[in-house]
DOFIMAR-807222 format. One line per 2 residues: number of its first residue (from 1); for each residue x, y, z of C-alpha. Coordinates in steps of 0.001 Angstrom, whole numbers, plus 500000, padded with zeros to 6 digits. Layout:
BEGIN
NUM) X/Y/Z ~ ...
# end
This chain:
BEGIN
1) 201462/107706/508382 ~ 205526/106878/509134
3) 205056/106751/505524 ~ 203731/109985/504705
5) 203612/112577/507630 ~ 203427/115560/506490
7) 200827/114697/503614 ~ 198195/113417/506723
9) 198846/116685/508667 ~ 198395/119178/506083
11) 195242/117083/504619 ~ 193623/115482/507845
13) 190954/118001/509365 ~ 190059/115837/512272
15) 192977/116172/514812 ~ 194004/118333/517368
17) 196771/120579/516137 ~ 198101/121126/519906
19) 197993/117737/520640 ~ 199515/116391/517857
21) 201915/119383/517537 ~ 203045/118565/521956
23) 203315/115071/520431 ~ 205556/115853/517613
25) 208314/118133/519237 ~ 210055/115179/520530
27) 209865/112859/517794 ~ 209988/115446/514616
29) 209742/119154/515074 ~ 209629/119817/511978
31) 206379/117745/511729 ~ 205507/119983/514772
33) 205155/123135/513096 ~ 203116/121625/510164
35) 200627/120867/512987 ~ 200945/124101/514564
37) 200719/125970/511540 ~ 197400/123798/510564
39) 195913/125000/513378 ~ 197390/128425/513825
41) 198808/127560/517076 ~ 201246/130858/516936
43) 202988/131019/520015 ~ 203539/127067/520301
45) 205030/127028/516738 ~ 207138/130161/517714
47) 209072/128161/520561 ~ 209156/124811/518749
49) 211124/126636/515662 ~ 212999/128724/518418
51) 214254/125505/520280 ~ 214988/123247/517330
53) 216397/126266/515059 ~ 213842/126005/512410
55) 214343/130427/511680 ~ 213706/129110/507530
57) 209993/127651/508649 ~ 209807/130536/511287
59) 209676/132829/508732 ~ 207721/131161/506155
61) 204916/130938/508582 ~ 205582/134624/509851
63) 205456/136176/506455 ~ 202102/133702/505010
65) 200484/134312/508406 ~ 200469/138176/508055
67) 199799/138895/511881 ~ 200841/141965/512732
69) 200806/141126/516596 ~ 203037/138035/516033
71) 205123/140278/514181 ~ 205843/142511/517008
73) 206762/139847/518855 ~ 209041/138287/517251
75) 210670/141341/516564 ~ 211073/142589/520045
77) 213992/143241/521090 ~ 213745/140431/523994
79) 213870/137927/521529 ~ 216867/136358/521336
81) 216634/134987/518042 ~ 215473/137617/516018
83) 218373/138066/514380 ~ 218530/134791/512970
85) 214923/134834/512042 ~ 215673/138095/510632
87) 217673/136780/507988 ~ 215501/133865/506688
89) 213284/135941/506554 ~ 215338/138549/504074
91) 216934/135000/502473 ~ 214227/132704/502219
93) 210426/133644/502758 ~ 210251/136418/500725
95) 211765/135276/498025 ~ 210123/132769/497999
97) 207021/134551/498411 ~ 204840/135785/494917
99) 202139/137637/497223 ~ 202696/141342/497447
101) 200288/141105/500305 ~ 203206/139112/501994
103) 205340/141443/500934 ~ 203830/144557/502538
105) 202764/143314/505750 ~ 206289/142275/506406
107) 207846/145530/505601 ~ 205275/147011/507604
109) 206214/145113/510166 ~ 209560/145995/510042
111) 209100/149561/510045 ~ 206805/149330/512978
113) 209260/147726/514964 ~ 212072/150343/514093
115) 214555/148383/512122 ~ 215485/150530/509603
117) 218900/148838/508552 ~ 216830/145005/508554
119) 214448/146684/506067 ~ 217133/148092/503900
121) 218789/144418/503613 ~ 214773/143401/503274
123) 214020/145588/500065 ~ 217573/145148/498678
125) 216878/141880/498341 ~ 213300/142291/497206
127) 214127/144831/494758 ~ 217326/144727/493364
129) 217914/140862/493474 ~ 215711/141036/490267
131) 212736/139302/491689 ~ 208836/140108/490847
133) 208652/142760/492871 ~ 212076/144448/491658
135) 210028/147364/489560 ~ 207368/147577/492534
137) 207467/152135/492686 ~ 206593/151799/496327
139) 209470/149545/497537 ~ 211538/151229/495689
141) 210340/154548/497085 ~ 210312/153101/500429
143) 214012/151739/499597 ~ 215269/154961/499270
145) 213294/156502/501633 ~ 214790/154159/504508
147) 218550/154635/503634 ~ 217685/158484/503069
149) 216827/157665/506889 ~ 219196/154906/508456
151) 222050/154800/505829 ~ 222437/158397/503773
153) 225979/156474/501884 ~ 223862/154213/499960
155) 221053/156755/499061 ~ 222765/157919/495781
157) 223421/154003/494813 ~ 219604/153539/494962
159) 218931/157118/492821 ~ 221349/155519/490064
161) 220531/152125/490128 ~ 216428/152294/490302
163) 214253/154031/487683 ~ 210742/153362/489033
165) 210094/155836/491937 ~ 208211/158925/492542
167) 211561/161422/491591 ~ 210175/164664/492499
169) 208862/163720/496059 ~ 211894/161558/497166
171) 214424/164535/495699 ~ 212553/167491/497748
173) 212431/164521/501487 ~ 216201/164388/499893
175) 216248/168687/500089 ~ 214672/168386/503591
177) 217451/165845/504602 ~ 220184/168254/503189
179) 221090/165434/500760 ~ 221700/168115/498023
181) 223367/166215/495513 ~ 221156/163379/495642
183) 218155/165778/494906 ~ 220407/167191/492244
185) 221330/163575/490710 ~ 217662/162660/491172
187) 215887/165959/489222 ~ 218905/165357/486274
189) 218106/162085/486007 ~ 214416/162283/485505
191) 215354/165819/483273 ~ 213427/168142/485889
193) 215998/170462/484712 ~ 214982/174169/486602
195) 214276/171605/489685 ~ 217855/170690/489442
197) 219520/174360/488428 ~ 217424/175150/491714
199) 218781/172490/493849 ~ 222245/173719/492412
201) 221464/177441/493447 ~ 219079/177165/496586
203) 221436/174511/498220 ~ 224545/173916/496824
205) 224946/177657/496434 ~ 227323/177300/492878
207) 226601/180166/490552 ~ 229312/178689/488289
209) 228404/174943/488252 ~ 224630/176209/487550
211) 225880/178351/485033 ~ 227806/175209/483010
213) 224295/173258/483880 ~ 222249/175860/482442
215) 224926/176065/479434 ~ 224485/172251/478736
217) 220447/172449/479242 ~ 220118/175698/476973
219) 216540/175813/478540 ~ 214393/178664/478902
221) 213314/178079/482648 ~ 216836/177290/483788
223) 218504/180295/482441 ~ 215197/182001/484213
225) 216048/180250/487523 ~ 220134/181195/487065
227) 218995/184664/485841 ~ 217151/185762/489223
229) 220095/184145/491315 ~ 222823/185953/489424
231) 220593/188857/489789 ~ 220449/188463/493821
233) 223785/188129/494453 ~ 223786/191853/492739
235) 225743/189751/489140 ~ 223981/192436/486949
237) 225434/191846/483779 ~ 225105/187927/484241
239) 221515/188023/485494 ~ 220897/190105/482147
241) 222724/188154/479755 ~ 220957/184844/481405
243) 217311/186654/481342 ~ 217495/187765/477462
245) 219234/183878/476841 ~ 216244/182635/478501
247) 214143/185497/476533 ~ 211926/185787/480077
249) 210667/189624/481004 ~ 209215/188510/483485
251) 211245/189384/486468 ~ 211404/193442/484483
253) 210668/195197/487826 ~ 213251/193382/489673
255) 216290/193789/487540 ~ 215059/197800/486655
257) 215683/198018/490708 ~ 218911/196247/491195
259) 220160/197457/487481 ~ 219676/201150/488637
261) 221110/200574/492266 ~ 224278/199731/490712
263) 224548/202254/487900 ~ 223994/199210/485157
265) 221908/201203/482665 ~ 223596/199950/479088
267) 223064/196108/479967 ~ 219416/197558/481372
269) 218718/198788/478036 ~ 219368/195549/476397
271) 216621/194083/478672 ~ 214246/196420/478479
273) 214615/195815/474837 ~ 213973/192509/474896
275) 211164/192652/477676 ~ 209584/195453/475520
277) 209128/192734/472297 ~ 207273/190277/474929
279) 205257/192377/477347 ~ 204190/195926/476214
281) 204180/197138/479630 ~ 203759/200583/480699
283) 206853/200616/483762 ~ 208650/199070/480985
285) 208832/201368/478359 ~ 209139/203717/481137
287) 212471/202578/482438 ~ 213477/202426/479182
289) 213374/205835/478549 ~ 215025/206469/481724
291) 217972/204251/480745 ~ 217865/205833/477040
293) 218189/209355/479132 ~ 220950/207552/481585
295) 222720/206348/478790 ~ 222958/210010/476867
297) 221275/208072/474107 ~ 219167/211384/473162
299) 218476/210164/469244 ~ 217172/206945/470211
301) 215131/208739/473470 ~ 213597/211191/470807
303) 212743/208517/468297 ~ 211160/206063/470597
305) 208895/209445/472770 ~ 207767/209995/468991
307) 206559/207082/468368 ~ 203609/205211/470398
309) 204283/204080/473312 ~ 202772/203451/476772
311) 206053/205820/479356 ~ 204896/207653/481577
313) 206904/210353/479986 ~ 206142/213034/482740
315) 207710/211317/485629 ~ 210421/210245/483839
317) 210954/213793/482378 ~ 210667/214712/486102
319) 213329/211728/487578 ~ 215845/213509/484728
321) 215040/216874/485752 ~ 216192/215267/489850
323) 219333/213806/488356 ~ 220342/216990/486610
325) 219730/215244/482837 ~ 218429/218201/481780
327) 218723/218156/478110 ~ 216431/214202/478493
329) 214432/216207/480652 ~ 214062/219136/477691
331) 212833/216355/475241 ~ 210526/214817/477363
333) 208665/217717/478764 ~ 208590/219468/475089
335) 206657/215795/474278 ~ 204469/216151/476640
337) 203625/219993/476653 ~ 204599/220488/480208
339) 205435/224181/479374 ~ 205852/224532/483423
341) 208563/221996/484669 ~ 209998/223008/480645
343) 210894/226397/481384 ~ 212596/225277/484335
345) 214409/223017/482201 ~ 215162/225718/480448
347) 216383/228007/482893 ~ 218960/225218/483966
349) 219805/224721/480661 ~ 220882/228745/480538
351) 217905/228967/477898 ~ 216592/231745/480093
353) 214471/233387/476800 ~ 212841/229974/476237
355) 212397/229502/480005 ~ 210483/232922/479894
357) 208454/231902/476803 ~ 207714/228842/478341
359) 206141/230046/481435 ~ 204482/232669/479473
361) 202992/229308/477799 ~ 202185/227620/480734
363) 200935/230430/482838 ~ 201148/228987/486135
365) 202236/231417/489175 ~ 204294/228490/490498
367) 206606/228581/487302 ~ 206608/232711/487162
369) 208400/231965/490344 ~ 210746/229375/489421
371) 211613/231079/486391 ~ 212467/234623/488133
373) 214099/233155/490626 ~ 216280/231585/488293
375) 216829/234517/486275 ~ 217898/236781/488999
377) 220461/233945/490239 ~ 222492/234316/487069
379) 221956/238036/486725 ~ 219073/237744/484219
381) 217478/241296/485141 ~ 215482/242017/482786
383) 213731/238691/482481 ~ 213172/237770/485648
385) 211933/241579/486062 ~ 209096/239748/482944
387) 208313/237122/485347 ~ 208376/239112/488436
389) 205430/241108/486871 ~ 203469/238468/486841
391) 204180/237382/490303 ~ 203905/240749/492205
393) 199702/240859/491290 ~ 199478/238046/493747
395) 199697/238831/497477 ~ 200523/235402/498783
397) 203206/235349/496219 ~ 204817/239309/496706
399) 206431/238025/500271 ~ 208428/235160/498889
401) 209814/237448/495810 ~ 210736/240137/497782
403) 212595/237908/500531 ~ 214654/236100/497461
405) 215698/239774/496059 ~ 216448/241313/499311
407) 218310/237979/500295 ~ 220774/238278/497280
409) 221282/242366/497686 ~ 219335/242948/494841
411) 217133/246042/495918 ~ 217335/248573/493396
413) 216124/245524/490652 ~ 213531/244518/493443
415) 211746/248681/493658 ~ 212415/248864/489769
417) 210418/246206/488951 ~ 207838/247628/491856
419) 207548/250529/489916 ~ 207422/248961/486406
421) 204014/247025/488539 ~ 202251/250019/489913
423) 200474/250389/486730 ~ 198747/246835/486194
425) 195314/246544/486350 ~ 195819/243916/488955
427) 197657/245858/491132 ~ 197180/245512/495131
429) 197461/247115/498510 ~ 200788/245184/499209
431) 202229/246249/495933 ~ 201986/249733/496961
433) 203008/248714/500661 ~ 206345/246621/499844
435) 207647/249737/497506 ~ 206744/251828/500681
437) 209255/249434/502753 ~ 211774/248968/500318
439) 211606/253150/499302 ~ 212351/253964/503653
441) 215138/251176/503722 ~ 217356/252261/500328
443) 215652/255448/498454 ~ 214468/257465/501395
445) 214452/260628/499330 ~ 211664/259168/497367
447) 209976/257836/499875 ~ 207941/260863/500423
449) 206635/261526/496562 ~ 205289/257915/496764
451) 203524/257769/500015 ~ 201540/261462/498592
453) 200903/260170/495606 ~ 199585/256737/497081
455) 199215/256862/500975 ~ 195526/255249/500269
457) 196730/251796/498474 ~ 199032/251049/501156
459) 199360/249277/504440 ~ 199692/251628/506670
461) 200269/249832/510127 ~ 202874/248206/508236
463) 204647/251082/506486 ~ 204222/253136/509667
465) 206746/250829/511174 ~ 209222/250509/508076
467) 209286/254201/508517 ~ 209891/254194/512140
469) 212671/251981/511989 ~ 214147/254282/509018
471) 214053/257231/511248 ~ 211638/258773/508382
473) 210063/261306/510836 ~ 208370/263501/508541
475) 206950/260646/506798 ~ 205806/258871/509964
477) 203879/262169/510688 ~ 201800/261844/507144
479) 201576/258489/507390 ~ 200182/259375/511362
481) 197985/261770/510247 ~ 196351/260040/507006
483) 195815/256935/509485 ~ 194118/259726/511890
485) 196757/258721/514558 ~ 197063/262644/515557
487) 198594/261913/519379 ~ 201508/259981/517569
489) 201633/262105/515260 ~ 202058/265262/517160
491) 204130/263164/519756 ~ 206416/262828/516658
493) 207227/265966/515193 ~ 207717/267491/518908
495) 210230/264237/519842 ~ 212118/264915/516566
497) 211266/268318/515127 ~ 214621/268805/513124
499) 213403/266152/510574 ~ 209063/265960/511325
501) 208340/269988/512153 ~ 205912/272124/509717
503) 204356/274622/511951 ~ 200657/274697/509680
505) 200157/271345/510047 ~ 200916/270723/513272
507) 198271/273273/514987 ~ 196138/271209/512162
509) 196919/268182/514248 ~ 197049/269086/517573
511) 193574/270138/517756 ~ 192626/266846/516639
513) 194268/264513/519427 ~ 192414/262532/522002
515) 195094/262631/524459 ~ 194506/266579/525954
517) 197841/265512/527948 ~ 199603/266111/524346
519) 198550/270188/524598 ~ 200695/270735/527210
521) 203679/268887/526152 ~ 203196/270837/523299
523) 203107/274061/525142 ~ 206531/273188/526825
525) 207811/272359/523162 ~ 206485/275849/521921
527) 208126/276997/525737 ~ 211641/275625/524942
529) 211593/276125/521188 ~ 208958/278463/519162
531) 208370/280793/522788 ~ 207425/283562/520371
533) 204717/281008/518734 ~ 203234/280283/521838
535) 200250/282738/521837 ~ 198999/281312/518259
537) 199463/277647/519420 ~ 197136/278991/522697
539) 194542/280548/520669 ~ 194301/277367/518181
541) 194192/275455/521491 ~ 191592/277481/523637
543) 188693/275513/522915 ~ 189187/272010/524445
545) 191994/273802/526895 ~ 191953/273832/530974
547) 192602/277355/531168 ~ 193361/276718/535159
549) 195512/274215/534300 ~ 196966/276327/531313
551) 197889/279247/533706 ~ 199267/277122/536754
553) 201446/275277/533884 ~ 203173/278687/532622
555) 203089/280130/536405 ~ 205414/277575/537571
557) 207454/277945/534623 ~ 207477/281838/535209
559) 206612/282179/531636 ~ 203291/284455/532065
561) 204386/287771/530350 ~ 204872/285389/527395
563) 201094/284402/527012 ~ 199284/287431/527820
565) 197599/287823/524847 ~ 196281/284294/525610
567) 195014/285430/528863 ~ 193226/288654/526999
569) 191498/286466/524951 ~ 190401/284224/526889
571) 189588/286734/529831 ~ 186080/287023/528694
573) 185238/283283/530325 ~ 185805/285223/533595
575) 187880/282278/534872 ~ 189329/283113/537960
577) 192882/281594/537416 ~ 192575/283907/534470
579) 191751/286383/535860 ~ 193855/286555/538440
581) 196707/285876/536051 ~ 196311/288520/534388
583) 195391/291201/537432 ~ 198726/289738/538124
585) 200824/290744/534912 ~ 199016/294043/534881
587) 200181/294861/538230 ~ 203408/293906/537540
589) 203454/296196/534150 ~ 202029/298931/536713
591) 199147/299345/534244 ~ 196359/300603/536926
593) 194240/301882/534012 ~ 194270/298200/533025
595) 193636/296724/535725 ~ 190708/298506/536996
597) 189354/298018/533651 ~ 189636/294082/533806
599) 188194/294504/537515 ~ 185208/295930/536639
601) 184875/294204/533449 ~ 185540/290492/534932
603) 184557/289953/538610 ~ 185651/286370/538995
605) 189007/286689/541200 ~ 189790/286748/544877
607) 189243/290543/545702 ~ 190324/290334/549591
609) 193785/289478/548257 ~ 194429/291525/545540
611) 192866/294305/547977 ~ 195072/293650/550435
613) 198001/293054/547880 ~ 196917/296283/546463
615) 196798/298108/549513 ~ 200268/298430/550012
617) 201829/299398/546551 ~ 203739/301755/546469
619) 201971/303496/543697 ~ 198663/305478/544658
621) 196377/304056/541870 ~ 197095/300493/543026
623) 195956/301380/546531 ~ 193046/303890/545181
625) 191948/299822/543338 ~ 192461/298423/546526
627) 189910/300976/547661 ~ 188124/300307/545333
629) 187822/296765/545836 ~ 187064/297325/549502
631) 184390/299121/548626 ~ 182767/296605/546225
633) 183007/293558/548889 ~ 180746/296259/550957
635) 184161/297350/553324 ~ 183402/300212/553424
637) 185404/301425/556788 ~ 188482/299456/555020
639) 187687/301557/551752 ~ 187261/304820/553801
641) 190535/304763/555551 ~ 192397/303723/552611
643) 191236/306926/550946 ~ 191797/309186/553962
645) 195372/307912/553998 ~ 196447/308355/550515
647) 194119/311796/551054 ~ 191888/310831/548118
649) 189190/312785/549988 ~ 186747/312482/546961
651) 186892/308894/546527 ~ 186882/308524/550455
653) 183157/311071/550592 ~ 181701/308855/547631
655) 182294/305319/549323 ~ 181136/307037/552922
657) 177901/308297/550740 ~ 177547/304746/548948
659) 177625/302737/552261 ~ 174669/303857/553371
661) 176013/304599/557590 ~ 175429/307373/559235
663) 178776/306420/561418 ~ 180382/305781/558787
665) 179970/309438/557330 ~ 180077/311665/560728
667) 183338/309363/561407 ~ 184537/310948/557671
669) 183268/314550/558765 ~ 185251/314710/562307
671) 188202/313438/560564 ~ 187692/316466/558104
673) 187439/318980/561108 ~ 190784/317063/562897
675) 192342/317705/559814 ~ 190919/321644/559332
677) 190092/320367/556202 ~ 186738/323007/555984
679) 186071/322623/552187 ~ 186345/318601/552095
681) 184158/319292/555372 ~ 181508/321609/553605
683) 181942/319065/550248 ~ 180973/316114/552342
685) 177772/317458/553675 ~ 176896/317695/549817
687) 177493/314278/549141 ~ 176592/312871/552581
689) 173807/314761/552597 ~ 170728/312055/553262
691) 172920/310290/556205 ~ 173823/312772/557970
693) 171615/314324/560949 ~ 171289/318331/561635
695) 171889/318151/564690 ~ 174678/316558/564657
697) 176543/318820/562181 ~ 175211/322163/563767
699) 176537/320806/566960 ~ 179829/320329/565591
701) 179819/324004/563080 ~ 179410/325796/566298
703) 181971/323796/568398 ~ 184534/324415/565757
705) 183626/327932/564490 ~ 183063/326765/560744
707) 178888/328203/560984 ~ 179758/329625/557356
709) 180655/326285/556046 ~ 177834/324501/557249
711) 175483/327497/556237 ~ 174373/325974/553141
713) 173839/322938/554634 ~ 171663/324281/557374
715) 169643/325860/554993 ~ 168786/323032/552830
717) 167758/321212/555608 ~ 165175/324498/557327
719) 163667/324589/553509 ~ 163191/320776/553269
721) 161464/320696/556756 ~ 159646/323719/555752
723) 158606/322568/552761 ~ 157097/318754/554935
725) 155047/320997/557285 ~ 153371/322922/554485
727) 152498/320019/552807 ~ 151431/318160/556099
729) 149238/321815/556641 ~ 147217/321231/552957
731) 146425/317520/553506 ~ 145049/317985/556488
733) 142536/320891/555638 ~ 141670/318599/552869
735) 141109/315833/555207 ~ 138841/318242/557307
737) 136875/319514/554005 ~ 136356/315726/552875
739) 134923/315133/556432 ~ 132394/318128/556380
741) 131729/317278/552866 ~ 131274/313416/553687
743) 133423/312187/550902 ~ 136030/309850/550919
745) 139113/311489/550254 ~ 140358/310616/547032
747) 142878/307736/546294 ~ 145041/310256/544289
749) 145215/313182/546362 ~ 148487/312462/548036
751) 149892/310818/545076 ~ 149387/314518/542986
753) 151512/315740/545737 ~ 154154/313997/546474
755) 155618/311471/548836 ~ 155942/312759/552090
757) 159528/310146/552868 ~ 162445/312446/553001
759) 164128/310392/550466 ~ 161478/310517/547790
761) 161593/312777/545180 ~ 164209/314114/543148
763) 166577/315506/545828 ~ 165833/312180/547741
765) 164171/313728/550528 ~ 164804/317482/550015
767) 162544/320432/549447 ~ 162010/320810/545583
769) 164830/323999/544753 ~ 163274/327667/544779
771) 162163/328451/541222 ~ 165609/328986/538727
773) 167339/326642/540903 ~ 167128/322750/538960
775) 167828/319675/540453 ~ 170515/317527/539616
777) 169717/314614/537471 ~ 171111/311602/539515
779) 169507/309734/542188 ~ 172772/310362/544817
781) 173157/313558/546635 ~ 176668/313687/545099
783) 175318/314123/541915 ~ 173308/317154/542559
785) 174046/320413/541603 ~ 175086/322911/543977
787) 172483/324799/545737 ~ 172860/328662/545892
789) 175314/329952/548355 ~ 176932/326357/547681
791) 181105/326344/546095 ~ 181307/324843/542978
793) 183194/321340/543302 ~ 185681/322397/541073
795) 187262/324666/543335 ~ 187010/323062/546750
797) 190013/321678/548119 ~ 190515/318280/547986
799) 187957/317398/545109 ~ 190962/315984/543090
801) 192943/312762/544689 ~ 194397/314808/547758
803) 194368/318357/549516
# end
């Protein structure tokens, strides 16, 4: 054993490693290590190595043992022997092993222990010292990543020295760690130029350096990346140059947007020409057309659009028009036959005749309107009228056209346009109405003629307002009449007679009004201004007038005499107010014959009031009428007294006879006797024969010694009574004969003999006159012919109107 102890310990399987190892610790620590290693006595081995500084043996054992937990134990910070152990692991143990598993577990142990610097030492020893594992990809990756994490100053060295690592991944990790130059070096070393220039652009931010790199590489993807970066920095020309070098049309949308915003139209044309060769996109060709227009390359533009293309010509034309590139817009609109827009464009170019021709082809109301407005704006009124004739036939567009002309003060031209349009087949109410309004504002002298011709085709309410605002009162009345607003028509004529009055027209309208109050307003107007025609108006208004109110109206204004013809014409209605008003006028005129006629014909008035009024009148004829009125109202006594005052004895006798009052008749006889008017006494006996008592008459005659005057009356009375007695005798004799013969008296006997009443017969109870003396034909005594011995009435004093 003493001769070959190491071999024994390694090859003999029949001993206890712990016991033997313990035995060898004091004698030979190296042999103890062998014994412990054989039995995998980890902790005992570590302790022996630490106590005897056998770090190489410990390092070799740990690498071969491959126990992560054991590595954790020895690499913990509390281990005072950690540093010497690590050194021996790096310098001795890993250089001796050829097993990748040993390397892997050792590296993982260092990583788990978070020893980046020590791990770098370890990996450098493995990778850089031309060991078996120098080209191991994972180790190279780990070395660079660990350096990125722990010691960035070494990263560039490792990148340059190592060749077998995952370049894109390592570069991206470097970018994430803000090691941009290292990332650029990795991409450049492995010829990933697109990513390399991306690092320069996005992270280094040096476009000049990126441009130099692109020049050296001269690769399309590199130029594309540079171009996009330049485009973002608004380096439009440089970006377009780069895109052209890259022959890359893919970013045409961004290029177009940026170039347009910076007005780089020439460069944009170059780019779009390149792009069109690569891609026949509609947007590319559309923007190329617009760029031609912006650069005023009209020849190229015309050549382009005349060939096959996918450009949105209409859209470009609208853009050109909006940007006031009218020449280009003209070419574009003409190419797509958009005559509506072409017409507007020609207007902007001052080619008005061509604009009208294009509008005619377009036949669009909007186009006509725009061309018309443009022509008006440039004082091309002839062409504007040609356009306007196509606009005014559309009622919805008429108002805008009207406002446009009027706002610019072209009233005469607008009137001419509408006048020309009236003869069109599609002429409508709005045209006639607007022309009427224009006439009211600017040519009032033509409005009346226009309305008389076309009143049925205008919007009357609208024209009414215009006429009222223009104070065209005659036209206003005309319209009110046609619109059947007769009340307003009358009011207008009354309020503005100077301009609006037409006598015949007013009389026609006034009869149609709905508001009767207007009648009285019209009457007041006539009173104020046309008093001589007042009766003509009243005759027209008669069917609907309130005559009582009308009479009161004229009474208040004290103009009743003016309307006397009217009062006479309506007196047939027997209206109280009319009768009284006319009677008052006749009284004022002292026309007693007319008053008597009125009273007899129309009795609807206050008889007593009139009688009382006439009773005090200075003319006897009116006082006589007063008595007549009293008589008519059965006020016999007042009538007789009034006749007695005025010595109208004939009337007094007639009224007393008509009264049927014996008392009144006898009082009248007494009056005549007191006045010693014996002739009237005799006449009264004749007139009031039926009412007088013979005994009273005989007494009065005897007392006043006028038997001669009463003798005719007495003779008549005696004859009457004698006749009555004779008839009674004959009747009695007849009854006696009938009684003897037993025959009944015939029913008609007394009828043949005549009535026995005093009032029967032609003389009202008087006996038949002697032969040769005829009765009067009338029913009343005062109308009989005088009896023999009576003087004729014509010869009586007092038979007239006074003694």
